[in-house]
C-alpha positions in Angstrom: -42.2 9.1 8.8 -44.7 7.5 6.4 -47.5 9.5 4.6 -50.9 8.1 5.6 -54.4 9.5 6.1 -53.7 9.7 9.9 -50.3 11.3 9.3 -50.6 13.7 6.3 -47.5 15.7 7.2 -44.9 13.2 8.3 -41.6 14.2 10.0 -38.9 13.5 7.4 -35.2 13.5 8.1 -33.4 16.1 5.9 -30.5 13.6 5.4 -32.9 11.0 3.9 -33.7 7.4 4.8 -30.0 6.6 5.3 -29.3 9.4 7.7 -26.0 9.2 9.4 -25.9 9.1 13.2 -25.2 12.6 14.4 -22.5 11.4 16.8 -20.3 10.3 13.8 -20.5 13.6 11.9 -19.5 15.9 14.6 -22.9 17.4 15.1 -22.7 17.5 18.9 -19.7 19.9 18.8 -20.3 23.6 18.3 -16.9 25.3 18.8 -13.4 25.2 17.2 -10.8 23.8 19.6 -7.1 24.5 19.9 -5.0 22.1 21.9 -1.5 23.2 22.9 0.9 20.4 23.9 3.3 21.0 26.8 6.2 18.9 28.0 9.8 18.0 27.9 11.1 15.9 25.0 10.4 12.1 25.1 7.2 12.5 27.2 4.9 11.2 24.4 3.5 14.6 23.2 3.6 13.7 19.5 2.0 10.3 20.1 -0.8 11.9 22.1 -1.3 14.7 19.6 -1.5 12.3 16.7 -3.9 9.9 18.4 -6.2 12.8 19.3 -6.3 14.0 15.7 -6.8 10.5 14.4 -9.7 9.8 16.9 -11.5 13.1 16.2 -11.1 12.8 12.4 -12.2 9.2 12.1 -14.9 8.7 14.8 -16.3 12.2 15.0 -15.7 13.3 11.4 -14.3 16.6 12.6 -11.3 18.0 10.7 -8.3 17.8 13.0 -4.7 18.7 12.2 -1.5 18.5 14.1 1.1 21.2 13.7 4.5 19.9 14.8 7.3 22.5 15.5 9.9 19.8 14.9 8.7 19.5 11.3 9.1 23.3 10.8 12.5 23.3 12.4 13.7 20.4 10.2 12.5 22.3 7.1 14.3 25.5 8.1 17.4 24.2 9.7 17.8 20.6 8.7 17.4 17.4 10.7 20.7 16.7 12.3 21.1 19.6 14.8 23.4 19.1 17.8 22.1 19.4 21.4 23.8 22.8 21.7 21.2 24.1 19.2 18.6 23.7 22.0 20.6 25.5 24.6 18.3 28.4 25.7 21.3 30.5 26.7 22.4 30.5 23.1 21.0 33.8 21.8 21.8 32.9 18.3 19.8 29.7 18.3 17.1 29.8 15.7 14.7 27.8 17.9 14.4 30.9 20.2 12.5 32.7 17.4 8.7 32.2 17.1 7.8 29.6 14.6 5.4 30.5 11.7 1.8 30.7 13.0 0.2 31.3 9.6 -0.7 27.7 8.7 -2.3 27.1 12.1 -4.4 30.3 11.8 -5.4 29.7 8.2 -6.6 26.2 9.1 -8.8 27.6 11.9 -10.5 30.3 9.7 -12.4 27.7 7.7 -16.2 27.4 8.4 -17.4 24.7 10.8 -16.0 22.9 13.8 -12.3 21.9 13.6 -9.5 21.0 15.9 -5.9 22.2 15.7 -3.2 20.6 17.9 0.1 22.5 18.4 2.8 20.0 19.1 5.9 21.5 20.7 7.6 21.7 24.1 6.0 25.1 24.9 8.1 24.9 28.0 7.8 28.5 29.3 4.8 30.4 30.4 5.8 33.3 28.1 5.7 31.0 25.1 2.3 29.7 26.0 1.0 33.2 26.5 2.4 34.2 23.1 0.4 31.4 21.5 -2.9 32.6 23.1 -2.2 36.2 22.2 -1.5 35.2 18.6 -4.9 33.4 18.4 -6.7 36.4 19.9 -5.0 38.9 17.6 -6.0 36.8 14.6 -9.6 37.0 15.6 -10.0 33.2 15.8 -12.9 32.4 18.1 -12.2 29.0 19.6 -11.9 27.1 22.9 -8.3 26.5 24.1 -6.8 23.9 26.3 -3.3 22.7 27.2 -2.2 19.1 27.6 1.0 18.6 29.6 2.7 15.2 29.5 5.1 14.5 32.4 7.4 11.5 32.4 9.6 11.2 35.6 9.7 7.4 35.5 13.3 6.6 34.4 12.4 3.2 32.9 9.6 4.6 30.9 11.7 7.6 29.8 14.5 5.3 28.6 12.0 3.2 26.7 10.5 6.3 25.1 13.9 7.4 23.9 15.0 4.1 22.5 11.7 3.1 20.9 10.6 6.4 19.6 13.2 9.2 19.5 16.0 7.1 17.9 13.6 6.4 14.9 13.0 10.1 14.2 14.7 11.9 11.3 16.9 13.8 13.8 18.8 10.6 14.6 18.5 8.5 11.5 21.7 6.6 10.6 23.3 7.7 13.9 25.0 5.3 16.3 22.3 4.5 18.9 24.4 5.2 22.0 25.7 8.5 20.6 22.1 9.4 19.7 20.9 8.6 23.2 23.6 10.8 24.7 22.9 13.7 22.4 19.1 13.5 23.1 19.5 13.4 26.8 21.7 16.6 26.6 19.0 18.2 24.4 16.3 17.3 27.0 18.6 18.7 29.8 18.7 22.1 28.0 14.9 22.3 28.0 14.8 21.3 31.7 16.7 24.4 32.6 13.9 26.7 31.6 10.9 24.4 31.9 7.8 25.8 33.8 5.0 23.3 34.5 1.4 24.3 33.9 -0.6 25.8 36.7 -4.0 27.4 37.1 -2.8 30.6 35.7 -2.5 28.9 32.3 -6.2 28.2 32.1 -8.0 25.0 31.0 -5.6 22.0 31.0 -5.0 18.4 31.7 -1.8 17.0 33.2 -0.7 13.5 32.3 1.9 11.9 34.7 3.5 8.7 33.4 0.3 7.8 31.5 -1.2 6.9 35.0 -2.1 10.0 36.9 -4.4 12.7 35.3 -5.2 16.1 36.7 -8.0 18.0 34.9 -8.5 21.7 35.5 -11.4 23.9 34.3 -12.3 22.0 31.1 -15.9 22.4 29.8 -17.8 21.5 26.7 -18.7 18.4 24.6 -15.5 18.3 22.5 -12.9 19.2 25.1 -14.3 16.6 27.5 -14.4 14.0 24.6 -10.6 14.7 24.3 -10.1 14.3 28.0 -11.9 11.0 28.1 -9.9 9.7 25.1 -6.5 10.9 26.5 -7.1 9.1 29.7 -7.0 5.8 27.7 -3.6 6.5 26.0 -0.2 5.2 26.9 3.2 5.1 25.1 4.2 1.5 25.6 4.6 -0.8 22.5 1.5 -3.0 21.8 0.3 -5.2 19.1 -3.1 -6.2 17.7 -3.8 -9.4 15.8 -6.9 -9.2 13.6 -8.4 -12.3 11.9 -11.8 -13.1 10.5 -13.6 -16.2 11.8 -12.9 -19.4 9.9 -15.1 -20.2 6.8 -18.7 -20.6 7.9 -21.6 -22.7 6.5 -23.2 -19.5 5.2 -20.0 -18.6 3.4 -20.3 -21.8 1.5 -23.8 -20.8 0.4 -22.8 -17.2 -0.5 -25.2 -15.9 2.2 -24.5 -12.8 4.2 -25.0 -12.3 8.0 -26.7 -15.1 9.9 -25.3 -17.0 12.9 -24.1 -20.2 11.3 -21.3 -22.5 12.5 -18.0 -23.3 10.8 -17.5 -25.4 7.7 -14.9 -28.2 7.7 -12.3 -25.7 6.4 -13.3 -23.3 9.1 -12.7 -25.8 11.8 -9.3 -26.6 10.4 -8.5 -22.9 10.4 -9.5 -22.7 14.1 -6.9 -25.5 14.8 -4.1 -23.6 13.0 -5.1 -20.3 14.7 -4.7 -22.0 18.1 -1.2 -23.1 17.2 -0.4 -19.6 15.9 -1.7 -18.0 19.2 0.5 -20.4 21.3 3.7 -20.4 19.3 3.7 -16.8 18.0 1.4 -14.4 19.8 2.0 -15.6 23.3 5.8 -15.8 23.0 7.6 -13.3 25.2 9.3 -10.3 23.6 12.3 -8.1 24.8 13.3 -4.7 23.6 16.3 -4.5 21.2 18.1 -1.4 22.5 19.9 -0.9 19.2 16.8 -1.1 16.9 14.0 -0.2 19.3 12.1 -3.3 18.1 10.7 -6.2 20.1 12.4 -9.5 19.7 11.3 -13.0 20.7 12.6 -14.3 24.1 12.0 -17.3 26.4 8.7 -17.6 28.2 5.2 -16.3 27.7 3.7 -12.8 27.6 0.1 -12.1 28.8 -2.4 -12.0 25.9 -6.0 -11.1 25.4 -8.7 -12.6 23.2 -11.8 -10.9 21.9 -14.7 -12.4 19.9 -18.1 -11.3 18.8 -21.3 -12.9 20.3 -21.8 -14.9 17.1 -21.2 -18.6 16.9 -18.6 -18.6 14.1 -16.2 -16.4 16.0 -16.5 -18.3 19.2 -16.0 -21.6 17.4 -12.9 -20.2 15.7 -11.5 -19.5 19.2 -12.5 -22.7 20.9 -9.2 -24.6 20.5 -7.0 -21.8 21.8 -5.3 -22.8 25.1 -6.0 -20.9 28.4 -3.0 -21.5 30.5 -2.2 -19.5 33.7 0.9 -17.3 34.0 2.2 -14.9 36.7 1.7 -11.3 35.8 1.6 -7.9 37.4 -0.5 -4.9 36.6 1.3 -1.6 35.9 0.7 -0.5 39.5 2.7 -3.6 40.7 -0.2 -5.7 41.9 0.3 -9.4 41.1 -2.3 -11.4 39.2 -2.8 -15.0 38.0 -3.3 -14.2 34.3 -5.4 -16.6 32.2 -4.0 -16.6 28.7 -6.4 -15.7 26.0 -9.4 -15.6 28.4 -12.3 -15.2 25.9 -14.0 -11.8 26.1 -17.2 -11.7 24.1 -18.0 -8.2 22.8 -21.3 -7.2 21.3 -19.5 -4.3 19.5 -17.7 -6.8 17.4 -20.8 -8.4 15.9 -21.0 -8.1 12.1 -22.8 -5.3 10.4 -26.5 -6.3 10.6 -28.1 -6.7 7.2 -31.7 -6.3 8.5 -34.3 -7.8 6.2 -31.5 -9.0 3.9 -29.8 -11.1 6.6 -29.3 -14.7 5.4 -29.8 -13.8 1.7 -27.3 -14.1 -1.1 -26.5 -11.0 -3.1 -28.3 -12.5 -6.1 -31.5 -12.8 -4.0 -31.1 -9.2 -2.8 -30.8 -8.0 -6.4 -33.9 -9.9 -7.4 -36.1 -9.1 -4.4 -34.8 -5.6 -3.6 -33.3 -4.1 -6.8 -33.5 -0.5 -5.5 -31.6 -1.4 -2.3 -29.1 -3.3 -4.3 -28.5 -0.2 -6.5 -28.3 2.1 -3.4 -25.6 0.0 -1.8 -23.6 0.1 -5.0 -23.7 3.9 -5.0 -22.6 4.5 -1.4 -21.4 1.5 0.5 -20.2 3.7 3.5 -23.6 5.3 4.4 -26.0 2.8 2.9 -28.2 1.2 5.6 -29.9 -2.1 5.1 -33.7 -1.8 5.7 -34.1 -2.4 9.5 -30.4 -3.0 9.6 -27.1 -1.1 9.9 -24.7 0.9 7.8 -20.9 1.2 8.1 -21.5 4.5 9.8 -23.8 2.9 12.4 -21.1 0.3 13.1 -18.5 3.1 13.4 -20.6 4.6 16.2 -20.7 1.4 18.2 -17.0 0.7 17.7 -15.9 4.0 19.3 -15.9 2.7 22.9 -13.9 -0.3 21.6 -11.3 2.0 20.1 -10.9 3.6 23.6 -10.3 0.2 25.0 -7.8 -0.7 22.3 -5.9 2.5 23.0 -5.8 1.7 26.7 -4.8 -2.0 26.5 -1.1 -2.8 26.9 -1.1 -6.6 26.3 -1.3 -8.1 22.8 -4.9 -8.6 21.7 -6.2 -11.3 19.3 -9.4 -10.1 17.8 -11.5 -12.7 16.0 -14.1 -10.8 14.2 -16.0 -10.2 10.9 -15.0 -8.5 7.7 -17.0 -5.3 8.0 -16.0 -4.8 11.6 -12.3 -5.4 11.1 -12.3 -3.1 8.0 -13.3 -0.2 10.3 -10.7 -1.0 13.0 -8.0 -1.6 10.4 -8.8 1.8 8.7 -8.7 3.6 12.0 -5.2 2.4 13.0 -3.7 2.5 9.5 -4.7 6.1 8.9 -7.3 5.4 6.2 -10.4 7.5 5.7 -13.8 6.2 6.5 -14.7 6.3 2.8 -11.9 3.8 2.2 -12.9 1.4 5.0 -15.6 -0.6 3.2 -13.1 -1.6 0.5 -10.2 -2.8 2.7 -9.1 -6.3 1.9 -9.6 -8.6 5.0 -9.2 -12.1 3.5 -10.1 -15.4 5.2 -7.5 -17.5 6.9 -5.2 -14.5 7.5 -3.8 -12.9 10.6 -3.1 -9.2 10.3 -0.6 -7.9 12.8 -0.8 -4.2 13.5 1.8 -2.4 15.7 1.0 1.3 16.2 3.8 3.8 16.9 4.0 7.6 17.1 4.7 8.0 13.4 2.2 5.5 11.9 1.4 1.8 12.2 3.4 -1.2 11.1 1.5 -4.0 9.3 2.3 -7.6 8.5 0.1 -10.5 7.3 0.4 -14.2 7.8 -1.8 -16.6 5.7 -2.4 -19.8 7.8 -4.4 -21.6 5.2 -4.2 -21.2 1.5 -7.2 -21.2 -0.8 -6.0 -24.4 -2.5 -6.3 -26.2 0.9 -10.0 -25.4 1.2 -12.6 -27.8 -0.2 -14.9 -25.0 -1.2 -13.8 -21.3 -1.1 -17.3 -19.8 -0.7 -16.1 -16.6 0.9 -13.4 -15.1 -1.4 -14.8 -16.4 -4.7 -18.6 -16.5 -4.3 -20.9 -18.0 -6.9 -23.3 -15.1 -6.2 -21.7 -11.7 -5.6 -22.4 -8.0 -5.6 -20.3 -5.8 -8.0 -19.3 -2.5 -6.3 -18.8 0.6 -8.3 -15.4 2.5 -7.9 -15.4 5.8 -6.1 -15.7 7.8 -9.3 -19.2 6.2 -9.8 -18.3 5.2 -13.4 -20.1 1.9 -14.3 -17.8 -1.1 -13.9 -18.2 -4.8 -13.4 -15.5 -6.7 -11.5 -14.6 -10.3 -12.4 -16.5 -12.9 -10.5 -13.2 -14.2 -9.0 -12.1 -10.8 -7.7 -11.2 -11.6 -4.0 -11.7 -8.1 -2.7 -14.7 -6.4 -4.3 -16.8 -9.6 -4.6 -16.2 -11.1 -1.2 -19.6 -11.5 0.5 -19.9 -8.9 3.2 -22.6 -7.0 5.0 
């Protein structure tokens, strides 16, 4: 609030003028949460557990950590253990002993809200009760919920085994067919003692083939956030293609924001991107059973196209073809699919620069020297006057992250530097503090392929700098130096393509 004669005691935010939205610093959650995974091998438990931790850490800023029993087992016993090791009738098997609980308990004893995910088969009711008793005995006050993943779809199960399990340390450098046989025997050993969740286990959600969800007795802000997120997950391979719009007229002038159209070089990039979409993104893929990777095949695969509401992204997409192909939803219903049907999303609009929109950084430095200095100090939380911060944008991108987790078809996202930085950081496992400094150059398609153990990245430059008449975006005449994270004064060269690229 502002101090005036009519308002002598204004309401001031304790966080200051650049207060972060409460929804992105975990302020709505009040309790610690322990999530216990349940399910046979190859049902996607690790994938689900990792995505939950990533979502909670990145979008809610709540510390979340996954504790994987397989990692403990590999440290104690080595990676290449035969299927007989998992035979529950083998009294000598090390896996029948309780795994160390100390790291999990220690993590939960810290102050504040935090989430621990225990990733294991936890296939018997006795084992699950042991976990709950251990938490109670340690005096850890927290909410608890189970997540059971069930996969009885043989095709999906086979795909999970070949695309995920064969890439784990347990089967590295092993003949693929031999590995599949051993893994199925391991899974059979667990099936002999497996006891599904029921109401006696308490709060839980059952996931059946990533399609059917059964929720029982779950309450509270954070647990229900997890439920909503989990209902968008699946284990099928998918790929995202990120690209900035082609060079705009404002890029040429070194101005930030605005809603200008494309420059001559930007229009040429839109033509090349249309060719790339048709001849690369839309080409069908088949699963290589030996490597677990997707290889090109004959025909087309259904693809999606998302842009912001701003002119420069829609113009970049305007030459992409929209042919019709036959497709079927995952429930079997047929559909006449329109390739790259444009979906305009307000979430994807560039970070709004408020009163600085349409200015060059030199103009901002001259007219608003204090704002210029504040942004140098903290690019993540700095909010333009009457505009947005990277934290504000993170909040509006959360629903889009849910949609990206749910989508199974390849998605071409034509966006803006600030927006793509946040989405890239989320999928690549970077912190929010690192997001404002990610390199998202012009004329480049960034391909991201998430998998249970990380995210594969590749980049394709469709138009080199030398081909552009005037490279106003990556080598601006007017630019804003950004201090490194240690806040020691430093001036970057005017030609630095990362730190001096105009961006909101």
